[in-house]
C-alpha positions as CSV (number, residue, x, y, z in Angstrom):
1,M,-35.8,-35.2,-8.8
2,K,-36.3,-32.6,-11.3
3,F,-39.8,-33.9,-11.9
4,L,-40.5,-33.7,-8.2
5,A,-39.4,-30.2,-8.4
6,V,-41.8,-29.3,-11.3
7,I,-44.5,-31.2,-9.4
8,A,-43.8,-29.1,-6.0
9,A,-43.6,-26.0,-8.0
10,L,-47.1,-26.6,-9.6
11,Q,-48.7,-27.7,-6.8
12,G,-47.7,-24.6,-4.8
13,A,-47.7,-22.1,-7.3
14,A,-51.4,-21.3,-6.9
15,G,-51.3,-20.4,-3.3
16,F,-47.8,-18.9,-3.6
17,V,-49.1,-16.3,-6.3
18,Q,-52.3,-15.8,-3.9
19,L,-50.3,-15.0,-0.6
20,K,-47.5,-13.0,-2.5
21,Q,-45.0,-13.4,0.2
22,P,-41.7,-11.9,0.0
23,P,-38.9,-14.7,-0.7
24,L,-37.3,-13.9,2.5
25,A,-40.2,-14.6,4.6
26,I,-40.5,-17.9,2.8
27,V,-36.8,-18.9,3.2
28,R,-37.4,-18.1,6.9
29,R,-40.1,-20.5,7.2
30,T,-38.3,-23.4,5.2
31,I,-34.8,-23.4,5.6
32,V,-34.3,-24.7,9.3
33,D,-30.6,-23.3,9.2
34,L,-31.9,-19.8,8.4
35,P,-34.9,-19.2,10.9
36,D,-35.1,-15.7,10.8
37,F,-33.3,-12.3,9.3
38,H,-32.3,-9.5,11.0
39,N,-30.3,-6.4,10.5
40,Q,-32.2,-5.8,7.0
41,T,-31.1,-2.7,5.2
42,Y,-33.2,-1.4,2.3
43,Y,-32.1,0.9,-0.6
44,P,-35.4,2.2,-2.0
45,S,-33.7,3.9,-5.1
46,A,-32.6,0.2,-6.2
47,D,-35.3,-1.6,-4.4
48,V,-32.6,-3.6,-3.1
49,T,-32.4,-5.3,0.5
50,F,-29.6,-6.6,2.2
51,A,-30.6,-9.3,5.0
52,A,-28.4,-11.1,7.4
53,P,-29.7,-14.6,8.9
54,A,-30.2,-14.3,12.7
55,S,-28.2,-17.5,13.3
56,R,-25.2,-15.7,12.6
57,P,-24.6,-12.9,15.0
58,H,-23.2,-9.9,13.4
59,S,-19.9,-8.2,14.5
60,V,-17.8,-5.6,13.3
61,H,-14.7,-7.5,13.7
62,K,-15.8,-10.4,11.4
63,P,-14.9,-10.3,7.3
64,T,-18.5,-9.9,5.6
65,C,-19.6,-12.1,2.7
66,I,-21.9,-10.9,0.3
67,F,-24.3,-13.3,-1.7
68,I,-25.3,-11.7,-5.2
69,P,-27.8,-13.9,-7.0
70,G,-28.7,-14.4,-10.6
71,V,-31.2,-12.3,-12.6
72,E,-34.2,-13.6,-10.5
73,F,-32.5,-11.6,-7.6
74,S,-34.2,-13.3,-5.0
75,A,-31.2,-14.8,-2.8
76,L,-32.8,-18.0,-2.6
77,S,-30.4,-19.9,-4.8
78,T,-27.4,-18.3,-2.8
79,A,-29.0,-19.1,0.6
80,Q,-28.2,-22.8,0.2
81,Y,-24.4,-22.1,0.9
82,A,-25.2,-20.5,4.2
83,P,-25.2,-23.6,6.5
84,S,-22.0,-24.9,5.2
85,L,-19.9,-21.6,5.7
86,R,-17.6,-21.2,8.7
87,D,-19.0,-19.2,11.6
88,P,-16.4,-16.0,11.8
89,L,-18.1,-14.5,8.9
90,N,-21.2,-11.9,8.5
91,L,-23.3,-13.1,5.9
92,A,-25.7,-11.0,3.7
93,F,-27.8,-11.8,1.2
94,M,-29.0,-9.2,-1.7
95,C,-32.2,-9.3,-3.2
96,C,-34.5,-7.2,-5.2
97,G,-38.1,-6.4,-5.7
98,H,-40.3,-6.7,-8.9
99,R,-40.1,-3.1,-10.0
100,E,-39.5,-2.8,-13.9
101,N,-37.5,0.3,-14.1
102,T,-34.5,-0.8,-11.7
103,R,-31.2,0.3,-13.5
104,F,-28.0,-1.6,-13.2
105,E,-26.3,1.6,-11.9
106,D,-28.9,1.4,-9.2
107,L,-28.0,-2.0,-8.2
108,R,-24.1,-1.2,-8.2
109,E,-24.6,1.9,-6.1
110,A,-26.6,0.0,-3.4
111,L,-23.8,-2.8,-3.4
112,A,-21.2,-0.1,-3.0
113,S,-23.0,1.8,-0.4
114,Y,-23.5,-1.3,1.7
115,I,-19.9,-2.2,1.2
116,G,-18.8,1.0,2.7
117,N,-15.7,0.9,4.5
118,K,-16.2,-2.8,5.5
119,R,-12.6,-4.8,5.4
120,G,-12.3,-8.2,4.2
121,V,-15.1,-8.3,2.0
122,V,-16.0,-11.4,0.0
123,L,-18.5,-11.3,-2.9
124,V,-20.3,-14.4,-4.2
125,G,-21.9,-13.6,-7.3
126,E,-24.0,-16.2,-9.4
127,S,-24.8,-15.8,-13.0
128,F,-25.8,-12.1,-13.3
129,G,-24.4,-11.6,-9.7
130,A,-21.0,-12.2,-10.7
131,L,-21.3,-9.4,-13.3
132,L,-22.2,-6.9,-10.4
133,A,-19.8,-8.2,-8.1
134,L,-16.8,-7.6,-10.9
135,D,-17.9,-4.0,-11.4
136,V,-18.1,-3.1,-7.8
137,A,-14.7,-4.7,-7.3
138,F,-13.5,-1.8,-9.8
139,E,-14.4,0.6,-7.3
140,K,-14.3,-0.9,-3.9
141,H,-11.5,-3.3,-2.8
142,V,-12.7,-6.7,-1.8
143,R,-10.6,-9.6,-0.5
144,L,-12.3,-12.3,-2.3
145,I,-14.7,-12.7,-5.4
146,I,-16.3,-15.9,-6.3
147,L,-17.8,-16.0,-9.6
148,L,-20.3,-18.8,-10.1
149,N,-21.3,-19.4,-14.0
150,S,-20.5,-16.0,-14.6
151,A,-22.9,-14.0,-17.2
152,T,-20.0,-12.1,-19.0
153,A,-20.5,-15.0,-21.2
154,Y,-24.0,-13.9,-22.1
155,P,-22.9,-12.1,-25.2
156,I,-21.6,-15.3,-26.6
157,S,-24.2,-17.6,-25.5
158,K,-27.7,-18.4,-26.7
159,M,-29.5,-16.5,-24.1
160,P,-30.0,-13.5,-26.3
161,Q,-32.0,-15.2,-28.5
162,A,-33.8,-17.1,-26.2
163,I,-34.7,-13.8,-24.4
164,D,-35.8,-12.5,-27.9
165,S,-38.1,-15.7,-28.2
166,L,-39.8,-14.8,-24.6
167,R,-40.8,-11.7,-26.1
168,E,-43.4,-13.3,-28.5
169,L,-45.0,-15.4,-25.7
170,D,-47.9,-14.6,-23.8
171,E,-48.1,-14.7,-20.1
172,M,-49.0,-18.6,-19.8
173,A,-46.5,-19.7,-22.4
174,F,-44.2,-17.7,-20.7
175,R,-44.5,-19.2,-17.6
176,C,-44.3,-22.8,-18.9
177,A,-41.0,-21.7,-20.7
178,I,-39.6,-20.4,-17.4
179,I,-40.8,-24.1,-15.6
180,Y,-38.8,-25.8,-18.5
181,M,-35.8,-23.6,-18.3
182,M,-35.5,-23.9,-14.5
183,V,-35.7,-27.7,-14.6
184,Q,-33.5,-28.0,-17.6
185,H,-30.8,-25.9,-16.3
186,G,-31.2,-26.7,-12.6
187,P,-28.6,-28.9,-10.5
188,S,-27.4,-31.7,-12.2
189,T,-26.3,-33.6,-9.0
190,K,-28.2,-35.0,-6.1
191,I,-29.8,-32.7,-4.0
192,N,-31.4,-32.9,-0.3
193,V,-34.9,-31.9,0.7
194,D,-33.7,-28.4,1.7
195,D,-32.1,-28.0,-1.5
196,L,-35.3,-29.1,-3.3
197,H,-37.3,-26.4,-1.2
198,V,-34.6,-23.7,-2.4
199,L,-35.0,-24.8,-6.1
200,T,-39.0,-25.0,-5.5
201,L,-38.9,-21.3,-3.9
202,M,-36.6,-20.1,-6.8
203,L,-39.2,-21.3,-9.2
204,L,-42.0,-19.8,-7.5
205,N,-40.2,-16.6,-7.2
206,L,-39.5,-16.6,-11.0
207,L,-43.2,-17.5,-11.8
208,L,-44.0,-13.9,-9.8
209,L,-41.8,-12.2,-12.3
210,K,-43.5,-10.6,-15.3
211,K,-42.5,-11.3,-18.7
212,E,-41.6,-7.2,-19.0
213,T,-39.4,-7.5,-15.9
214,L,-37.7,-10.6,-17.0
215,V,-37.1,-8.9,-20.4
216,H,-36.1,-5.5,-18.9
217,R,-33.5,-7.0,-16.7
218,A,-31.8,-8.9,-19.5
219,D,-31.8,-6.0,-21.6
220,T,-30.8,-3.4,-19.0
221,W,-28.8,-5.3,-16.3
222,I,-27.1,-8.3,-18.1
223,K,-26.2,-5.9,-21.4
224,A,-24.9,-2.6,-19.1
225,G,-23.1,-5.1,-17.1
226,C,-21.3,-6.7,-19.8
227,E,-20.4,-3.3,-21.3
228,R,-18.9,-2.3,-18.0
229,V,-17.1,-5.3,-17.3
230,T,-14.4,-5.0,-20.0
231,R,-11.3,-6.5,-21.2
232,K,-9.1,-3.7,-19.8
233,R,-10.6,-3.3,-16.5
234,L,-10.4,-6.8,-15.6
235,R,-6.6,-6.7,-16.2
236,R,-6.6,-3.7,-13.5
237,L,-8.6,-6.1,-10.9
238,D,-6.5,-6.3,-7.6
239,G,-8.4,-8.6,-5.6
240,K,-8.3,-12.2,-5.7
241,V,-10.8,-14.1,-7.7
242,V,-12.1,-17.9,-7.9
243,I,-14.0,-18.7,-11.2
244,V,-16.1,-21.3,-10.7
245,A,-17.8,-23.1,-13.7
246,G,-20.5,-25.7,-14.2
247,E,-18.9,-28.5,-16.8
248,D,-22.5,-29.2,-17.8
249,D,-24.0,-25.5,-17.9
250,E,-26.0,-25.4,-21.0
251,M,-27.2,-21.9,-20.5
252,F,-23.8,-20.2,-20.8
253,P,-20.2,-21.6,-21.9
254,S,-19.3,-21.5,-18.6
255,T,-15.9,-23.5,-18.9
256,E,-14.5,-21.7,-22.0
257,E,-15.8,-18.2,-20.3
258,A,-13.7,-19.5,-17.1
259,E,-10.5,-19.8,-19.0
260,A,-11.1,-16.6,-20.9
261,L,-11.3,-14.7,-17.5
262,H,-8.4,-16.5,-15.9
263,K,-6.3,-15.2,-18.6
264,M,-7.6,-11.3,-17.9
265,I,-7.6,-11.3,-14.2
266,P,-4.2,-11.4,-12.8
267,N,-4.9,-12.8,-9.4
268,S,-7.2,-15.6,-10.6
269,R,-7.8,-19.3,-10.4
270,V,-10.4,-21.7,-12.2
271,L,-12.5,-24.4,-10.6
272,V,-14.6,-26.7,-12.9
273,V,-17.3,-28.5,-11.1
274,K,-19.9,-31.4,-12.2
275,S,-23.0,-29.3,-12.3
276,N,-25.3,-27.3,-14.5
277,H,-26.1,-23.6,-14.5
278,L,-27.3,-23.9,-11.0
279,I,-24.3,-24.7,-8.8
280,T,-25.4,-26.6,-5.5
281,A,-23.5,-26.8,-2.5
282,D,-23.2,-30.3,-2.7
283,A,-21.1,-29.6,-6.2
284,F,-19.1,-26.7,-5.0
285,D,-17.3,-26.5,-1.5
286,I,-17.5,-22.9,-0.9
287,N,-16.3,-23.0,2.7
288,E,-12.7,-24.7,1.6
289,V,-12.2,-21.9,-0.8
290,I,-13.0,-19.0,2.0
291,R,-11.1,-21.1,4.4
292,E,-7.6,-20.8,2.2
293,E,-8.4,-17.1,1.7
294,F,-8.8,-16.2,5.4
295,E,-6.0,-18.2,6.7
296,E,-4.2,-17.1,9.7
297,V,-1.3,-14.5,9.3
298,S,2.0,-15.6,11.2
299,V,3.9,-12.6,12.7
300,V,7.6,-13.3,13.1
301,L,9.2,-11.0,15.3
302,L,12.9,-10.4,15.3
303,P,14.1,-8.9,18.7
304,G,16.9,-6.0,18.9
305,F,20.3,-7.4,19.8
306,G,20.6,-8.0,23.5
307,V,16.9,-7.0,24.1
308,R,15.1,-9.7,26.0
309,P,12.0,-11.1,24.0
310,E,9.5,-10.7,27.1
311,R,10.1,-7.0,26.6
312,Y,7.9,-7.5,23.3
313,L,4.9,-9.4,24.8
314,P,2.8,-5.9,25.1
315,A,3.8,-5.4,21.2
316,A,2.7,-9.0,20.3
317,E,-0.8,-8.7,22.1
318,C,-1.4,-5.7,20.4
319,I,-0.1,-6.8,17.0
320,T,-2.8,-9.6,17.2
321,S,-5.7,-7.0,18.4
322,A,-4.6,-4.9,15.6
323,F,-5.0,-7.7,12.8
324,A,-8.7,-8.7,14.4
325,S,-9.6,-5.2,13.9
326,C,-8.7,-5.6,10.3
327,N,-10.8,-8.9,10.3
328,I,-7.6,-11.0,10.1
329,S,-6.6,-13.7,12.7
330,A,-3.0,-13.5,13.4
331,S,-0.4,-15.1,15.6
332,V,2.8,-13.5,16.9
333,D,5.9,-15.6,17.4
334,I,8.9,-13.8,19.0
335,V,12.2,-15.2,17.9
336,R,14.3,-16.7,20.7
337,F,17.8,-17.8,20.6
338,T,20.2,-20.1,22.5
339,C,22.5,-17.1,23.8
340,P,22.8,-13.7,22.8
341,L,26.1,-14.3,21.4
342,L,24.6,-16.6,18.7
343,Y,22.2,-14.1,17.4
344,H,23.5,-13.3,14.2
345,L,24.2,-17.1,13.6
346,E,20.7,-18.3,14.5
347,A,18.7,-15.7,13.1
348,A,17.9,-16.8,9.8
349,S,17.7,-20.4,10.9
350,R,15.1,-19.5,13.5
351,V,12.9,-17.3,11.3
352,E,12.8,-20.0,8.6
353,E,12.0,-22.7,11.2
354,I,8.8,-20.6,12.4
355,A,7.8,-19.8,8.9
356,C,8.1,-22.9,7.3
357,G,4.8,-24.4,5.7
358,K,2.7,-21.3,6.3
359,K,1.2,-19.3,3.7
360,H,1.0,-15.7,4.9
361,V,4.0,-14.6,6.8
362,L,4.8,-11.3,8.1
363,L,8.5,-10.5,9.4
364,V,9.0,-7.8,11.7
365,G,12.5,-6.7,12.8
366,H,13.3,-4.4,15.5
367,S,16.9,-2.4,15.7
368,Q,19.4,-4.9,14.7
369,G,16.7,-7.1,13.9
370,A,15.7,-4.9,11.0
371,Y,19.0,-5.1,9.7
372,Q,19.1,-9.0,10.0
373,S,15.7,-9.3,8.6
374,A,16.5,-7.6,5.2
375,A,18.6,-10.7,4.0
376,I,16.1,-13.2,5.3
377,A,12.9,-11.5,3.9
378,R,15.0,-11.2,0.3
379,N,15.8,-14.9,0.6
380,L,12.1,-16.0,1.6
381,K,10.3,-13.4,-0.5
382,I,8.0,-12.7,2.8
383,P,6.8,-8.8,3.4
384,L,9.1,-6.9,5.8
385,V,8.6,-4.5,8.4
386,Q,12.0,-2.7,9.8
387,W,11.1,-0.9,13.1
388,A,13.6,1.3,14.5
389,G,16.4,0.1,12.4
390,G,17.6,-0.9,8.6
391,A,20.0,-0.4,5.9
392,Y,18.3,2.8,4.4
393,E,19.8,1.9,1.0
394,R,18.9,2.9,-2.5
395,D,18.2,-0.7,-3.4
396,N,16.1,-0.6,-6.5
397,S,16.4,-4.6,-6.7
398,I,13.9,-5.0,-3.7
399,D,10.8,-7.1,-5.0
400,Y,9.2,-8.0,-1.7
401,P,6.7,-5.4,0.2
402,L,8.6,-3.3,2.7
403,L,7.7,-0.9,5.3
404,T,10.4,1.2,7.2
405,I,9.0,2.8,10.5
406,L,11.6,5.4,11.7
407,C,11.3,6.8,15.1
408,E,11.5,10.6,15.1
409,D,13.4,11.0,18.3
410,D,15.7,7.9,17.8
411,V,19.1,8.3,19.1
412,Q,20.8,5.4,17.8
413,H,19.4,5.7,14.2
414,P,18.8,9.4,13.5
415,C,15.4,9.6,11.6
416,I,16.5,12.8,9.4
417,R,19.3,11.3,8.0
418,A,17.8,8.0,7.2
419,L,15.1,10.2,5.3
420,T,17.6,11.9,3.2
421,Q,20.0,8.9,2.3
422,T,17.0,6.4,1.8
423,Y,15.4,5.1,-1.1
424,P,13.8,8.0,-3.3
425,T,10.4,5.9,-3.8
426,Y,9.7,6.1,0.1
427,H,5.9,7.3,-1.0
428,Q,5.3,4.1,-3.2
429,T,3.3,0.9,-2.3
430,P,3.8,-1.9,-2.1
431,A,7.5,-2.0,-1.9
432,K,9.8,0.3,-0.2
433,S,7.2,2.5,1.8
434,L,8.6,4.6,4.5
435,I,6.6,6.2,7.5
436,T,7.6,8.0,10.8
437,M,6.5,7.7,14.2
438,P,6.4,11.6,15.9
439,H,8.0,11.8,19.4
440,A,9.1,8.3,19.4
441,D,12.4,7.0,20.5
442,H,14.5,3.9,19.5
443,F,12.4,1.4,22.1
444,Y,9.0,3.2,21.1
445,G,6.4,0.3,21.3
446,V,8.5,-1.9,23.3
447,D,7.6,-1.5,26.9
448,S,4.6,0.8,26.8
449,E,1.4,-0.4,26.1
450,D,-0.1,2.7,24.4
451,E,2.8,3.1,22.1
452,A,2.6,-0.5,21.2
453,E,-1.3,0.0,20.0
454,N,-0.1,2.9,17.6
455,L,2.9,0.7,16.5
456,A,0.6,-2.5,16.0
457,E,-1.9,-0.5,13.9
458,V,0.7,0.5,11.4
459,I,2.1,-3.0,11.3
460,A,-1.5,-4.6,10.7
461,D,-2.5,-2.2,8.1
462,F,0.6,-3.0,6.0
463,G,0.3,-6.8,6.7
464,A,-3.5,-6.8,5.5
465,F,-2.4,-4.8,2.4
466,A,0.6,-6.8,1.5
467,H,-1.2,-10.2,1.9
468,F,-4.5,-9.3,0.7
469,G,-4.7,-6.2,-0.5
470,D,-6.8,-4.6,2.3
471,T,-6.0,-1.2,4.0
472,G,-4.2,0.0,0.9
473,H,-5.8,3.4,1.6
474,V,-4.9,3.2,5.1
475,V,-1.4,2.5,4.6
476,A,-1.3,5.3,1.8
477,A,-2.7,7.8,4.5
478,H,0.3,6.7,6.8
479,I,2.7,7.4,4.0
480,S,1.2,10.6,2.9
481,R,1.2,11.9,6.6
482,T,5.0,11.4,6.5
483,A,5.3,12.9,3.1
484,S,3.6,16.0,4.0
485,R,5.6,16.5,7.3
486,F,9.0,15.7,5.6
487,S,8.4,16.7,2.1
488,H,10.4,20.0,2.4
489,L,13.3,18.0,4.0
490,V,13.4,15.3,1.2
491,H,12.9,18.0,-1.4
492,E,16.1,19.6,0.1
493,A,17.9,16.5,-0.1
494,G,17.2,15.9,-3.6
495,T,19.2,16.9,-6.7
496,I,16.8,20.1,-7.5
497,G,17.1,21.0,-4.0
498,M,20.7,20.8,-3.4
499,R,21.1,22.7,-7.1
500,D,18.5,25.3,-6.0
501,W,20.5,25.7,-2.5
502,C,23.9,26.0,-4.4
503,E,22.6,28.6,-6.6
504,R,21.1,30.6,-3.7
505,H,24.4,30.7,-1.9
506,Q,26.2,32.0,-5.3
507,S,23.5,34.7,-5.5
508,R,24.5,36.0,-2.2
509,L,28.3,36.2,-3.4
510,D,27.3,38.1,-6.4
511,H,25.1,40.7,-4.8
512,P,26.7,41.8,-1.5
513,K,25.6,44.0,0.8
514,D,27.6,47.2,1.2
515,R,28.7,49.0,4.7
516,A,25.0,50.8,4.7
517,G,23.4,47.1,4.7
518,E,22.0,47.8,1.0
519,T,22.3,45.2,-1.6
520,S,24.7,46.1,-4.3
521,S,23.1,46.9,-7.8
522,I,26.1,45.6,-9.8
523,A,24.6,43.6,-12.5
524,V,25.9,40.1,-12.6
525,N,25.0,37.1,-14.7
526,K,23.2,34.3,-12.9
527,R,25.3,31.4,-12.4
528,R,23.9,27.8,-12.6
529,A,25.0,25.1,-10.4
530,E,26.3,22.0,-11.7
531,H,25.7,18.9,-9.4
532,H,28.2,16.3,-9.7
533,V,26.1,13.2,-8.8
534,A,24.6,10.4,-10.7
535,S,21.0,11.2,-10.2
536,A,21.5,14.8,-11.7
537,H,21.8,13.1,-15.3
538,M,19.4,11.1,-17.0
539,M,21.7,8.2,-18.6
540,T,23.5,7.7,-15.1
541,S,19.9,7.8,-13.5
542,M,18.9,5.0,-15.8
543,L,21.9,3.0,-15.3
544,A,21.6,3.5,-11.5
545,I,18.1,2.0,-11.6
546,A,18.7,-1.1,-14.0
547,M,22.1,-1.7,-12.2
548,P,22.2,-0.4,-8.5
549,W,25.6,-1.6,-8.0
550,L,27.1,1.1,-10.7
551,D,25.9,4.1,-8.6
552,H,29.1,3.9,-6.1
553,A,31.4,3.0,-8.9
554,I,30.1,5.8,-11.1
555,D,30.3,8.4,-8.3
556,K,33.7,7.2,-7.5
557,Y,35.3,6.9,-10.7
558,F,33.5,9.8,-12.7
559,F,31.7,12.2,-10.7
560,F,34.2,13.0,-8.1
561,P,37.1,13.2,-10.5
562,A,35.2,15.5,-12.3
563,F,34.3,17.9,-9.6
564,V,37.8,17.9,-8.5
565,C,39.1,19.2,-11.9
566,S,36.2,21.7,-12.5
567,H,36.5,25.4,-12.4
568,P,33.7,27.9,-11.5
569,D,33.2,30.7,-14.1
570,D,31.1,33.5,-15.0
571,Y,28.2,31.1,-15.9
572,V,28.5,27.7,-13.9
573,V,29.6,26.9,-10.3
574,H,29.9,23.6,-8.8
575,L,28.5,21.3,-6.2
576,Y,29.5,17.7,-5.1
577,T,27.8,15.5,-2.6
578,P,29.4,12.2,-2.3
579,S,27.2,9.0,-1.9
580,Q,29.9,6.8,0.3
581,N,33.2,6.7,1.5
582,F,35.8,5.6,-0.9
583,G,38.3,3.4,1.4
584,L,41.4,4.1,3.2
585,I,43.1,6.4,0.5
586,G,40.1,8.3,-0.6
587,N,39.0,9.0,3.1
588,L,42.2,10.6,3.6
589,L,41.5,13.0,0.8
590,C,37.7,13.2,1.7
591,R,37.1,13.4,5.2
592,G,34.3,15.1,6.2
593,A,33.0,15.3,2.8
594,H,30.4,12.6,3.1
595,Q,26.8,14.0,3.2
596,P,24.9,15.6,4.8
597,F,28.0,18.2,4.3
598,A,28.2,19.5,0.5
599,L,31.3,20.5,-1.4
600,V,31.2,23.5,-3.5
601,K,33.2,25.7,-5.7
602,L,31.8,29.4,-5.9
603,K,32.9,32.6,-7.5
604,H,33.1,35.6,-4.8
605,E,33.4,39.4,-5.2
606,G,35.5,39.9,-1.8
607,T,32.5,41.0,0.3
608,N,30.9,38.6,2.9
609,A,32.7,35.5,1.2
610,T,33.2,33.4,3.9
611,A,31.6,29.8,4.7
612,K,30.2,31.1,8.3
613,V,27.9,33.5,6.5
614,L,26.7,30.9,3.9
615,N,26.3,28.4,6.8
616,E,24.2,30.8,9.0
617,A,22.0,31.5,5.8
618,T,21.6,27.8,5.5
619,F,20.4,27.7,9.2
620,T,18.2,30.3,8.6
621,E,16.4,28.7,5.9
622,A,16.3,25.4,7.7
623,L,14.7,27.1,10.5
624,E,11.8,28.6,8.3
625,L,11.0,25.3,7.3
626,L,9.9,24.2,10.8
627,T,6.3,24.6,11.9
628,D,5.5,26.8,14.9
629,E,5.5,24.2,17.4
630,E,8.5,22.7,16.3
631,R,10.5,26.0,16.3
632,L,9.3,26.8,19.8
633,R,10.4,23.3,21.1
634,Y,13.9,24.0,19.8
635,E,14.4,27.4,20.9
636,T,13.1,26.3,24.4
637,N,14.6,22.8,24.8
638,G,17.2,22.4,22.3
639,R,20.7,22.8,22.2
640,Q,21.9,25.4,19.9
641,M,23.8,25.5,16.8
642,K,26.5,27.9,16.3
643,F,28.9,28.8,13.4
644,G,32.7,29.7,14.0
645,D,35.3,31.3,12.0
646,D,36.6,29.6,8.8
647,I,39.2,27.1,8.9
648,E,41.3,28.8,6.1
649,V,43.6,26.9,3.6
650,P,46.5,28.7,2.3
651,H,46.8,29.2,-1.5
652,I,49.9,27.2,-2.1
653,P,50.7,24.3,-4.5
654,L,48.4,21.3,-3.9
655,C,46.1,23.6,-1.9
656,S,43.0,21.7,-3.3
657,I,44.2,18.4,-1.9
658,V,44.8,19.8,1.5
659,W,41.4,21.4,1.4
660,L,39.7,18.0,0.5
661,A,41.6,16.3,3.5
662,T,40.5,19.1,6.0
663,P,37.4,17.8,7.9
664,V,34.6,19.9,8.8
665,C,35.2,20.9,12.6
666,W,32.2,19.9,14.5
667,D,32.8,20.8,18.2
668,R,30.1,19.8,20.7
669,D,29.8,20.8,24.3
670,A,26.9,21.3,26.9
671,T,25.3,24.1,25.4
672,G,25.1,22.9,21.7
673,V,27.8,22.5,18.6
674,T,30.1,24.9,16.8
675,V,30.6,24.3,13.2
676,R,33.6,25.4,11.4
677,S,34.1,25.1,7.6
678,P,37.4,24.5,5.7
679,V,37.7,27.2,3.0
680,L,40.2,27.9,0.3
681,K,39.8,31.5,-1.0
682,T,41.6,33.0,-3.7
683,A,42.2,36.6,-4.0
684,V,39.7,38.6,-6.7
685,G,40.7,38.2,-10.2
686,N,39.7,36.9,-13.6
687,G,41.9,34.1,-14.1
688,V,40.9,30.5,-13.8
689,Y,42.0,30.6,-10.2
690,G,40.9,34.0,-9.5
691,S,37.9,34.8,-7.2
692,R,37.1,31.2,-6.1
693,L,35.7,29.9,-3.0
694,N,36.0,26.5,-2.4
695,A,34.0,25.5,0.9
696,K,32.6,22.5,2.5
697,L,29.0,23.8,3.9
698,I,26.5,22.2,6.1
699,T,23.3,21.6,4.2
700,I,19.8,22.3,4.9
701,P,18.7,18.5,5.8
702,R,22.0,18.3,8.1
703,V,20.3,21.4,10.0
704,L,17.0,19.7,10.2
705,E,18.5,16.8,11.5
706,W,20.0,18.9,14.5
707,L,16.8,20.9,14.9
708,L,14.6,18.0,14.9
709,V,16.4,15.2,16.6
710,E,20.1,15.7,17.8
711,S,19.8,19.2,19.6
712,F,17.5,17.1,22.3
713,K,20.0,14.4,22.7
714,Q,21.8,14.4,26.5
């Protein structure tokens, strides 16, 4: 067969050189399965063309598979794989002209530009093409990279010496050497007639190359590629990589190189096939590899308690369509139960039954289903979307991709409270991501098709990212929008924000206004606030991260007693924000003390030393954080928040316990809410108990929750 290839090459060489037809024209004439090419995109800076076969209609809703050839760069060697590939793929063949001054950087920029914002891209790189595919994958996310006898082994192979030997040959000897190398390192398996045509055409294309062109490509393309594809960069590669090596490859030590690459690339695997350097379609089933990667995503939707599964049908259809726009096929199974009373007992078994044997599963839980799905996702180690529900806990042990979707106008699950009490890494991916849906209630996306489309887009983007690494920038954009919208709220709920808030209140008491309304000029040392909470101290923060279950215990047995026994002075005031309720006895002492109310111990000078004044200042600060649109909406349609006189606790024995046990009064009526805070105030003096103001104050996050959500509830 190799002899026939040489004879065919020699017989057609003269006519081919005279015609000087481009390789794509000959492929169009010779290979029956590729009768014509269309959608040819040419990049003049690199002298590169990307061509798609007309037998494969192009669609923006399909993944794109780009074939990158070896150093001859004719796309003839990779064209043999086209007939065996499944139909739902856009195909593109990259080929280069015979210009002698093309640089590696030009090829990389052309390929990156052609990829653009395409989703679900597959790169098939042969020999030098493998180098180019890896280098582009560092900058552009691709779903799958297939390396065929990668030229990363060039520096440790015999090829550099061979290229040096070619420099000394004249043109005739150079072309004879090319014929010998082509036959020697060609396919070692039995090939059909079409493969013989391809092999012949590859040889003819190489014969068209000048010696200077081939030497230039070896010196600049391959060497530059090897310098850029370093061990350090390979370890950061996030796409899936299949490394194919021919066990009889005499041009490169491909099997050894494949194992070395596998150790460096995190998400990779090795396939060793019976082949020389040119791996034919008979030796390597590329269709099987791609089929495994593009397997269908199974979305399991766990409904809310008491919600009929039929109500989720519009959402299911929109989720399927949204995955299709990401070039991913998906099916949606809505979990059904024997009867609603068995919801909690059957949820886990129903989900496991649907997900059994499936490779790519995405669990979506709505409302009560979001709570149920957390334990299921943890056990099955599958990505989870919590939709209008969830535990909102600071759980640092989550090791599976998690997206929480909060509905901003949700009555059952207040969005603002969730933002202030949820995990602090809400802006990170792939685990513990959090976004919000503006102007959305608890059943947003259930009945309305328009709402379902918006929700499905977010779910599909997260599913594509969690399973295939696609759309990571899109998910990050969703999270960034939430971060920018609620960054002030999250900051105010954090340790630094709460400490600054407490110090601002103390500053108001240190510089009271006189009767004329002017600020007093009395010089008072600025007091700092000590926040009694685990996250305010480095050691306890580290312990809480390493052992999350210690967070509540540390708060209960250390920080709360420390706050109770603390005393404000000329330098320090005290602040406490509990993280949980403390059982029966603890609740008797700390009723109303849980966030979003904060316990403070301040020093006062006698004037305006009331919790009402401080709460009004907090309300003003929170109102200033709103946008003009949000402020107008509240003033026009929202119920008002007002502040009544303090609930004064007399300074008697055990008065601190009485103060701790007195809850914040939250009186609701048709017009809004009136807040009254319990206060323990002592007379002005210099003793330990002099000039003290112990108060339970409303916090900025709690006011924001009212301004943005609760004031609009009926």
